[in-house]
C-alpha positions as CSV (number, residue, x, y, z in Angstrom):
1,X,-13.6,5.2,11.4
2,X,-15.7,2.8,13.5
3,X,-13.1,-0.1,13.6
4,X,-10.7,2.3,15.5
5,X,-13.1,2.2,18.5
6,X,-13.6,-1.6,18.7
7,X,-11.6,-4.2,20.5
8,X,-9.4,-6.3,18.2
9,X,-6.8,-6.0,15.6
10,X,-7.1,-4.2,12.2
11,X,-5.3,-6.0,9.5
12,X,-4.9,-4.4,6.1
13,X,-2.5,-5.5,3.5
14,X,0.8,-4.1,4.9
15,X,-0.6,-3.3,8.3
16,X,-0.4,-6.5,10.3
17,X,-0.1,-6.2,14.0
18,X,0.1,-9.1,16.5
19,X,1.7,-10.1,19.8
20,X,5.2,-9.8,18.3
21,X,6.8,-6.8,16.9
22,X,8.6,-8.6,14.0
23,X,10.2,-5.6,12.5
24,X,11.9,-4.6,15.8
25,X,13.4,-8.2,16.0
26,X,14.5,-8.3,12.4
27,X,15.9,-4.8,12.3
28,X,17.7,-4.9,15.6
29,X,19.5,-8.2,14.9
30,X,20.1,-7.6,11.2
31,X,17.8,-10.4,9.9
32,X,16.5,-8.0,7.2
33,X,18.6,-5.9,4.8
34,X,19.2,-2.3,5.9
35,X,15.9,-0.3,5.7
36,X,15.8,3.1,4.3
37,X,14.0,5.0,7.0
38,X,14.1,5.7,10.7
39,X,12.0,2.7,11.6
40,X,14.2,1.1,14.3
41,X,13.2,3.5,17.2
42,X,9.5,3.4,16.6
43,X,9.6,-0.3,16.2
44,X,11.4,-0.7,19.6
45,X,8.9,1.6,21.2
46,X,6.1,-0.4,19.7
47,X,7.6,-3.6,21.0
48,X,8.0,-2.1,24.5
49,X,4.4,-0.8,24.4
50,X,3.2,-4.2,23.5
51,X,4.9,-5.8,26.4
52,X,3.0,-3.4,28.8
53,X,-0.4,-3.7,27.3
54,X,-2.6,-5.3,24.5
55,X,-1.0,-4.8,21.1
56,X,-4.4,-4.2,19.6
57,X,-4.9,-1.2,21.9
58,X,-1.5,0.1,21.1
59,X,-2.4,-0.2,17.4
60,X,-5.7,1.7,17.8
61,X,-3.8,4.5,19.8
62,X,-1.3,4.8,16.9
63,X,-4.0,5.1,14.3
64,X,-6.1,7.6,16.2
65,X,-2.9,9.6,16.8
66,X,-2.2,9.7,13.1
67,X,-5.6,11.3,12.3
68,X,-5.4,13.7,15.2
69,X,-1.8,14.8,14.5
70,X,-2.4,15.2,10.8
71,X,-5.4,17.5,11.5
72,X,-3.7,19.6,14.2
73,X,-0.5,20.0,12.0
74,X,-2.5,21.1,9.0
75,X,-4.6,23.4,11.2
76,X,-1.4,25.2,12.4
77,X,0.4,25.3,9.1
78,X,-1.4,28.0,7.0
79,X,-0.2,31.6,7.6
80,X,-3.7,33.0,7.8
81,X,-5.8,34.9,10.3
82,X,-9.1,33.0,10.1
83,X,-9.7,29.9,12.2
84,X,-12.2,28.7,9.6
85,X,-9.4,28.7,7.1
86,X,-7.2,26.7,9.4
87,X,-10.0,24.2,10.1
88,X,-10.5,23.8,6.4
89,X,-6.8,22.9,5.9
90,X,-6.9,20.4,8.8
91,X,-10.1,18.8,7.5
92,X,-8.9,18.4,3.9
93,X,-5.5,17.1,4.9
94,X,-7.2,14.3,7.0
95,X,-10.2,13.6,4.8
96,X,-9.0,12.9,1.3
97,X,-8.5,9.9,-1.1
98,X,-4.7,9.7,-0.3
99,X,-5.3,9.0,3.4
100,X,-8.2,6.7,2.5
101,X,-6.3,4.4,0.1
102,X,-3.1,4.4,2.2
103,X,-5.0,3.2,5.1
104,X,-6.6,0.4,3.1
105,X,-3.1,-0.5,1.9
106,X,-1.9,-0.7,5.5
107,X,0.8,1.9,4.9
108,X,0.7,3.1,8.5
109,X,4.3,4.1,8.5
110,X,3.6,6.4,5.6
111,X,0.6,7.8,7.5
112,X,2.7,8.4,10.6
113,X,5.2,10.4,8.6
114,X,2.3,12.1,6.7
115,X,1.0,13.4,10.1
116,X,4.3,14.9,11.0
117,X,5.0,16.6,7.6
118,X,2.8,19.8,8.3
119,X,4.7,20.4,11.6
120,X,8.0,20.0,9.8
121,X,7.1,22.4,6.9
122,X,5.7,24.9,9.4
123,X,9.0,24.8,11.4
124,X,11.0,25.2,8.1
125,X,9.0,28.3,7.1
126,X,9.5,29.7,10.6
127,X,13.2,29.1,10.2
128,X,13.1,31.0,6.9
129,X,11.5,34.0,8.6
130,X,13.3,34.0,11.8
131,X,16.6,32.0,11.6
132,X,17.8,30.8,15.0
133,X,19.5,27.8,16.6
134,X,16.3,26.9,18.4
135,X,14.3,26.9,15.3
136,X,17.0,24.9,13.5
137,X,16.9,22.2,16.1
138,X,13.2,22.0,15.8
139,X,13.4,21.6,12.1
140,X,16.0,18.9,12.6
141,X,13.9,17.0,15.1
142,X,10.7,17.1,13.1
143,X,12.5,16.1,9.9
144,X,14.0,13.1,11.7
145,X,10.4,12.1,12.6
146,X,9.3,12.4,9.0
147,X,12.2,10.1,8.1
148,X,10.2,7.2,9.5
149,X,9.2,7.0,5.8
150,X,12.2,7.6,3.6
151,X,9.8,8.3,0.7
152,X,8.0,11.1,2.6
153,X,11.4,12.3,3.8
154,X,12.4,12.9,0.2
155,X,9.0,14.6,-0.6
156,X,9.6,16.9,2.4
157,X,13.1,17.7,1.2
158,X,11.6,18.7,-2.1
159,X,9.2,21.0,-0.3
160,X,12.0,22.4,1.8
161,X,14.1,23.1,-1.4
162,X,11.2,24.9,-3.2
163,X,10.4,27.0,-0.1
164,X,14.0,28.0,0.3
165,X,14.6,28.9,-3.3
166,X,11.5,31.1,-3.4
167,X,12.4,32.8,-0.1
168,X,16.0,33.4,-1.3
169,X,14.7,34.8,-4.7
170,X,12.5,37.3,-2.8
171,X,14.9,38.3,0.0
172,X,18.2,37.7,-1.9
173,X,20.5,38.4,1.1
174,X,20.3,36.2,4.2
175,X,23.7,34.9,5.2
176,X,22.5,33.8,8.7
177,X,19.8,31.8,7.1
178,X,22.1,30.1,4.6
179,X,24.4,29.1,7.5
180,X,21.6,27.4,9.4
181,X,20.2,25.6,6.4
182,X,23.6,24.4,5.4
183,X,24.2,23.1,8.8
184,X,21.0,21.1,8.8
185,X,22.3,18.6,6.3
186,X,25.3,17.3,8.2
187,X,23.4,17.6,11.5
188,X,20.7,15.4,10.0
189,X,23.1,12.8,8.8
190,X,24.7,12.6,12.3
191,X,21.5,12.3,14.1
192,X,20.2,9.6,11.7
193,X,23.5,7.8,11.2
194,X,22.1,4.7,12.9
195,X,20.0,4.0,9.8
196,X,21.7,6.0,7.1
197,X,25.1,4.3,7.5
198,X,23.9,0.8,7.2
199,X,21.8,1.6,4.3
200,X,24.5,3.6,2.5
201,X,27.2,1.1,3.3
202,X,25.2,-2.1,2.3
203,X,26.2,-3.9,-0.9
204,X,22.5,-4.7,-1.6
205,X,19.3,-3.2,-0.5
206,X,15.8,-3.2,-1.8
207,X,16.7,-0.2,-4.0
208,X,19.0,-2.4,-6.0
209,X,16.2,-4.8,-6.7
210,X,13.9,-2.1,-8.2
211,X,14.1,-2.0,-12.0
212,X,12.1,-0.6,-14.8
213,X,9.6,-3.5,-14.3
214,X,8.7,-1.9,-11.0
215,X,7.9,1.5,-12.6
216,X,5.3,-0.2,-14.9
217,X,4.0,-2.6,-12.3
218,X,3.4,0.1,-9.7
219,X,2.2,2.9,-12.1
220,X,-0.9,4.8,-11.3
221,X,-4.1,3.3,-12.6
222,X,-7.2,5.0,-14.1
223,X,-10.0,5.8,-11.7
224,X,-11.4,8.8,-13.6
225,X,-10.7,9.3,-17.3
226,X,-7.0,8.5,-17.2
227,X,-4.1,7.9,-14.8
228,X,-2.8,11.5,-14.8
229,X,-6.3,12.9,-14.3
230,X,-6.9,10.5,-11.5
231,X,-3.6,11.7,-9.9
232,X,-4.8,15.4,-10.1
233,X,-8.0,14.2,-8.2
234,X,-5.8,12.6,-5.6
235,X,-6.7,9.2,-6.9
236,X,-4.8,6.7,-9.0
237,X,-3.2,4.4,-6.4
238,X,-1.5,1.5,-8.3
239,X,-3.5,-1.3,-6.5
240,X,-6.8,-1.7,-8.3
241,X,-10.0,-2.8,-6.7
242,X,-10.5,-0.1,-4.1
243,X,-13.9,1.7,-4.2
244,X,-13.6,5.4,-4.0
245,X,-16.4,7.9,-3.4
246,X,-16.5,8.8,-7.1
247,X,-17.1,5.1,-7.9
248,X,-20.1,4.9,-5.6
249,X,-21.6,8.4,-6.5
250,X,-20.0,9.9,-9.5
251,X,-21.7,13.2,-8.8
252,X,-19.3,13.8,-5.9
253,X,-16.7,14.6,-8.4
254,X,-18.3,18.0,-8.3
255,X,-17.1,18.3,-4.7
256,X,-13.6,18.0,-6.0
257,X,-14.4,21.0,-8.3
258,X,-15.1,23.0,-5.1
259,X,-11.8,21.9,-3.6
260,X,-10.0,23.1,-6.7
261,X,-11.9,26.3,-6.9
262,X,-11.2,27.3,-3.4
263,X,-7.5,26.5,-3.9
264,X,-7.4,28.6,-7.1
265,X,-9.2,31.4,-5.5
266,X,-6.8,31.4,-2.6
267,X,-3.8,31.4,-5.0
268,X,-5.3,34.3,-6.9
269,X,-6.0,36.2,-3.8
270,X,-2.4,35.9,-2.5
271,X,-0.4,35.4,-5.7
272,X,2.1,38.1,-4.8
273,X,3.3,36.2,-1.8
274,X,6.4,34.1,-2.2
275,X,4.8,31.4,0.0
276,X,1.8,31.1,-2.3
277,X,4.0,30.7,-5.4
278,X,6.2,28.2,-3.6
279,X,3.2,26.1,-2.5
280,X,1.7,26.3,-6.0
281,X,5.0,25.0,-7.4
282,X,5.0,22.2,-4.9
283,X,1.6,21.1,-6.1
284,X,2.7,21.2,-9.7
285,X,5.7,19.0,-8.9
286,X,3.4,16.6,-7.1
287,X,1.2,16.4,-10.2
288,X,4.0,16.0,-12.7
289,X,5.9,13.3,-10.8
290,X,2.8,11.7,-9.3
291,X,1.6,10.6,-12.7
292,X,4.9,8.6,-13.0
293,X,5.1,6.5,-16.2
294,X,1.3,6.6,-16.8
295,X,1.0,10.2,-17.7
296,X,2.3,12.8,-20.1
297,X,5.6,13.1,-18.2
298,X,6.5,9.5,-18.5
299,X,9.9,10.2,-20.1
300,X,10.9,12.6,-17.4
301,X,10.0,10.2,-14.6
302,X,11.7,7.2,-16.1
303,X,14.9,9.3,-16.6
304,X,14.8,10.5,-12.9
305,X,13.9,7.1,-11.4
306,X,16.5,5.2,-13.3
307,X,19.4,7.6,-13.2
308,X,19.1,9.7,-10.0
309,X,19.6,7.9,-6.7
310,X,17.3,10.4,-5.0
311,X,14.3,9.2,-7.1
312,X,15.2,5.5,-7.6
313,X,13.0,4.3,-4.7
314,X,9.9,5.9,-6.1
315,X,8.5,2.9,-8.0
316,X,5.1,4.0,-6.5
317,X,4.8,7.4,-8.0
318,X,1.4,7.9,-6.3
319,X,3.3,9.0,-3.1
320,X,3.9,12.3,-4.8
321,X,0.2,13.0,-4.3
322,X,1.2,14.1,-0.8
323,X,2.6,17.3,-2.3
324,X,-0.7,17.9,-4.2
325,X,-2.7,17.3,-1.0
326,X,-0.4,19.8,0.8
327,X,-1.0,22.4,-1.9
328,X,-4.7,21.9,-2.0
329,X,-4.9,22.3,1.7
330,X,-2.7,25.4,2.0
331,X,-4.0,27.3,-1.0
332,X,-7.6,26.3,-0.1
333,X,-7.0,27.8,3.4
334,X,-6.1,31.1,1.7
335,X,-9.3,30.8,-0.3
336,X,-11.4,30.3,2.7
337,X,-9.6,33.2,4.4
338,X,-10.5,35.5,1.5
339,X,-14.1,34.4,1.7
340,X,-14.2,35.0,5.5
341,X,-12.9,38.5,4.8
342,X,-16.0,39.1,2.5
343,X,-18.3,37.9,5.3
344,X,-16.7,40.4,7.7
345,X,-16.6,43.4,5.4
346,X,-19.1,42.9,2.6
347,X,-22.8,43.9,2.3
348,X,-25.6,41.9,3.6
349,X,-26.2,39.8,0.5
350,X,-22.5,39.4,0.0
351,X,-22.1,38.1,3.6
352,X,-25.0,35.5,3.1
353,X,-23.5,34.4,-0.2
354,X,-20.0,34.1,1.3
355,X,-21.3,32.2,4.3
356,X,-23.1,29.7,2.0
357,X,-19.9,29.3,0.1
358,X,-17.9,28.6,3.3
359,X,-20.5,25.8,4.3
360,X,-20.2,24.4,0.8
361,X,-16.4,24.4,0.9
362,X,-16.4,22.5,4.2
363,X,-18.8,19.9,3.0
364,X,-16.7,19.3,-0.2
365,X,-14.0,17.2,1.4
366,X,-16.6,15.2,3.4
367,X,-18.5,14.4,0.3
368,X,-15.5,13.8,-1.9
369,X,-14.1,11.2,0.5
370,X,-17.2,9.9,2.4
371,X,-15.9,6.3,1.9
372,X,-13.3,7.1,4.6
373,X,-16.1,6.8,7.2
374,X,-18.4,3.8,8.2
375,X,-15.5,1.5,8.5
376,X,-13.7,2.8,5.5
377,X,-16.6,1.8,3.3
378,X,-16.8,-1.6,4.9
379,X,-13.3,-2.6,3.7
380,X,-11.8,-2.8,7.2
381,X,-13.2,-4.8,10.0
382,X,-11.8,-5.7,13.5
383,X,-10.6,-9.3,13.9
384,X,-8.9,-11.6,16.2
385,X,-6.5,-14.4,15.4
386,X,-8.1,-17.9,15.2
387,X,-7.9,-20.3,18.2
388,X,-5.7,-22.8,16.3
389,X,-3.1,-20.1,15.8
390,X,-2.9,-19.6,19.6
391,X,-2.6,-23.4,20.0
392,X,0.4,-23.5,17.6
393,X,1.9,-20.5,19.4
394,X,1.6,-22.3,22.7
395,X,3.2,-25.4,21.3
396,X,6.2,-23.5,19.9
397,X,6.7,-21.5,23.1
398,X,6.6,-24.7,25.2
399,X,9.4,-26.2,23.0
400,X,12.3,-24.1,24.2
401,X,15.4,-24.1,22.0
402,X,17.4,-22.4,19.3
403,X,15.7,-23.6,16.1
404,X,14.2,-22.2,13.0
405,X,10.5,-22.0,12.1
406,X,9.6,-22.1,8.3
407,X,6.4,-20.3,7.4
408,X,4.5,-21.4,4.3
409,X,2.9,-20.6,1.8
410,X,5.9,-18.9,0.2
411,X,4.0,-15.8,-0.6
412,X,4.3,-12.4,1.1
413,X,0.8,-11.4,0.4
414,X,-2.3,-13.7,0.2
415,X,-6.0,-13.8,1.2
416,X,-6.9,-15.3,4.5
417,X,-10.4,-16.6,5.0
418,X,-10.5,-15.6,8.6
419,X,-9.7,-11.9,7.9
420,X,-13.2,-10.3,7.6
421,X,-12.3,-7.4,5.4
422,X,-13.8,-6.9,2.0
423,X,-10.2,-7.5,0.7
424,X,-8.8,-10.2,2.9
425,X,-5.3,-10.0,1.4
426,X,-2.6,-9.2,4.1
427,X,1.1,-9.6,4.5
428,X,2.2,-12.8,6.2
429,X,0.7,-12.5,9.7
430,X,2.8,-15.3,11.2
431,X,5.8,-12.9,11.4
432,X,3.8,-10.7,13.9
433,X,2.3,-13.6,15.7
434,X,4.9,-16.3,16.4
435,X,8.1,-15.8,18.4
436,X,11.4,-17.3,17.6
437,X,13.6,-17.6,14.5
438,X,11.1,-17.3,11.7
439,X,12.0,-18.0,8.1
440,X,9.1,-16.4,6.1
441,X,8.7,-15.1,2.5
442,X,10.3,-11.6,2.3
443,X,9.2,-9.4,-0.6
444,X,7.9,-12.4,-2.5
445,X,5.4,-10.8,-4.8
446,X,3.9,-11.6,-8.1
447,X,3.2,-8.6,-10.2
448,X,4.3,-7.4,-13.5
449,X,7.0,-10.0,-14.0
450,X,8.3,-9.5,-10.5
451,X,8.8,-12.5,-8.2
452,X,11.1,-11.8,-5.3
453,X,13.0,-8.8,-4.1
454,X,15.0,-10.2,-1.2
455,X,18.8,-10.8,-0.9
456,X,18.4,-13.1,2.2
457,X,20.3,-16.3,1.2
458,X,17.7,-18.7,2.6
459,X,15.0,-17.2,0.4
460,X,16.2,-18.7,-3.0
461,X,17.0,-22.0,-1.2
462,X,13.4,-22.4,0.0
463,X,12.1,-21.5,-3.5
464,X,14.4,-24.1,-5.0
465,X,13.1,-26.7,-2.6
466,X,9.5,-25.9,-3.3
467,X,10.0,-26.0,-7.0
468,X,11.3,-29.6,-6.6
469,X,8.8,-30.6,-3.9
470,X,7.2,-33.2,-6.2
471,X,10.5,-35.2,-6.5
472,X,11.3,-36.0,-2.9
473,X,9.8,-37.1,0.5
474,X,12.6,-36.0,2.8
475,X,11.8,-32.3,3.1
476,X,12.8,-32.3,6.8
477,X,16.3,-33.4,5.9
478,X,16.6,-30.7,3.4
479,X,15.7,-28.0,5.9
480,X,18.5,-29.1,8.4
481,X,21.0,-26.5,7.0
482,X,18.6,-23.8,8.1
483,X,18.0,-25.5,11.6
484,X,14.3,-25.7,10.8
485,X,12.5,-27.8,13.4
486,X,8.9,-26.7,12.7
487,X,7.0,-25.9,9.5
488,X,4.0,-23.7,9.9
489,X,1.4,-23.8,7.0
490,X,-1.0,-20.9,6.9
491,X,-4.2,-22.1,5.3
492,X,-5.1,-19.4,2.8
493,X,-4.4,-18.2,-0.7
494,X,-5.1,-19.6,-4.1
495,X,-2.2,-22.0,-4.3
496,X,-2.7,-23.9,-1.0
497,X,-2.9,-27.2,-2.8
498,X,0.7,-26.8,-3.9
499,X,1.7,-27.5,-0.2
500,X,-0.2,-30.8,0.1
501,X,3.2,-32.5,-0.4
502,X,4.0,-31.6,3.3
503,X,1.5,-34.4,4.4
504,X,3.4,-37.0,2.3
505,X,6.8,-36.3,3.8
506,X,8.5,-39.3,5.6
507,X,10.5,-37.1,7.9
508,X,7.8,-34.5,8.9
509,X,5.4,-35.2,11.8
510,X,2.0,-33.6,11.7
511,X,1.5,-32.0,15.1
512,X,-1.7,-30.1,14.5
513,X,-4.0,-29.8,11.5
514,X,-6.4,-27.0,12.3
515,X,-9.0,-25.3,10.2
516,X,-6.8,-22.2,9.5
517,X,-3.3,-23.5,10.2
518,X,-1.1,-26.7,10.4
519,X,2.0,-27.5,12.2
520,X,4.7,-30.0,11.2
521,X,7.7,-31.1,13.3
522,X,11.0,-32.1,11.6
523,X,11.9,-35.7,12.7
524,X,15.6,-34.9,12.2
525,X,17.7,-33.3,15.0
526,X,18.6,-29.8,14.0
527,X,21.2,-27.3,15.1
528,X,22.6,-23.9,14.4
529,X,26.1,-25.3,13.8
530,X,27.3,-28.5,12.3
531,X,30.9,-29.7,12.7
532,X,32.4,-31.6,9.9
533,X,35.9,-32.9,9.0
534,X,34.8,-33.6,5.5
535,X,34.9,-31.0,2.7
536,X,31.5,-32.2,1.7
537,X,29.1,-31.2,4.4
538,X,26.1,-32.4,2.4
539,X,27.3,-36.0,2.8
540,X,27.1,-35.9,6.6
541,X,23.7,-34.3,6.5
542,X,22.5,-36.7,3.9
543,X,21.5,-33.7,1.7
544,X,21.9,-34.3,-1.9
545,X,21.4,-30.8,-2.8
546,X,22.8,-28.6,0.0
547,X,24.8,-26.6,-2.6
548,X,21.5,-25.0,-3.5
549,X,21.7,-22.8,-0.4
550,X,21.9,-19.6,-2.6
551,X,25.5,-20.3,-3.7
552,X,26.7,-19.8,-0.1
553,X,28.1,-22.8,1.9
554,X,28.7,-22.5,5.6
555,X,31.2,-25.1,6.9
556,X,33.2,-25.5,10.1
557,X,36.2,-27.8,9.7
558,X,37.4,-29.7,12.7
559,X,41.1,-29.0,13.3
560,X,42.6,-31.5,15.7
561,X,41.1,-32.7,18.9
562,X,41.5,-29.6,21.2
């Protein structure tokens, strides 16, 4: 975790921080399709915090808070007497392959939600035991925080449902509880209407772009033996290339055996408890659905993902591993609690043996996920944006006006030579670095036959222009309908040569050609609005192919002189 203590940004695939909170800008003004998840408020808070202090410091505080809150929440969650058992739950919940790989993938929103899940589950269990308005409000507030990640919100809802059904099966009659639980659903919708209503009312969102191709492209991969065995070991994330502890030292797989043993021991020790059986069931669900289309339950997962709206967003079934981690941590806490009881009450030789077992149990998560330490096995290093990026930023800020900035290459993810990570692939950093009206690739990915998953009208238009870039030398004119005054070319990726055509355009002026970035200015005057009395706007703009603007034509017709 060394990078968390150093000055500078941490960039990792989807985790791209910079001087600008791009998501806050896009979400607030509707530049992006409605997002499934309560992201607007934290993005606004992030933007406000960035205005008060260095964004890199804000990022470090967020990441440190994730690990701290996750540990504290898991420590408080188990219903056990032993502090050792609670410490074990907190340790395993923080130090495991799920946290490791999600950090490397830059899924910090998922990790924020992950840190809140134990608090939410704890509050729901308390509501089951002692129904009250105060406890219901607490569940509502914590669940709304979990909703920062819509996927983990769905997983938490599954945990709630299982806990509720097992509690009802044991207690049978609880009319007051049923009233509170029933009231949570409309209360949640009201409190979260600011993101639920746009998402539910939108004609097209990312969910509509997800198809069966996604289920195969984002299926779990084999790390140990097979994809479904890897899921059981809390591994199997769809993006290959990450090095886990078992890849470095295969013998640490024995540490996972200790984790499973203490969980089974805890389940057998408290199997009569409704909570134990509920947690065990939650773990089974995590394993069955976590293997997705790559395991023995492929047919079930395809059916759920393609026919049930609740599951259709889970193209990455590895997220269900959260439920497994929760089960291993809680059942393991009961196992440690049972061993501690032996230490307290057993004979001398039994106490010594039990004490050795406790030490072994605590070492198991550390050994099994030791790659989480030492800078996440060297994957992540602290970096700063290059100087020529700051030069471009200064030029753009000095040119005040309402114009668009096109960001190329047209790839959402690509490697950048100046990012010092072992894997230098990150999401377009320009969106978090430059201010203004950026037009950048949204959900443009190349995996498993998938190319783009954005409904923004300018996206196919830009792709159309790039596909024909070898046929013209007036790229600037063709960008006028989007009011693009500047083109920013990030120098990175494997297809950089494809954008050499920019240097040959008659109507683009090269403003800066740095080592890591280039800036071009459109020689044509641009505006957000064009007034035309002609039905053919393209004629006045001298654009032969304006109709390619994603089958949408914007036109203002002059009506008289007044």
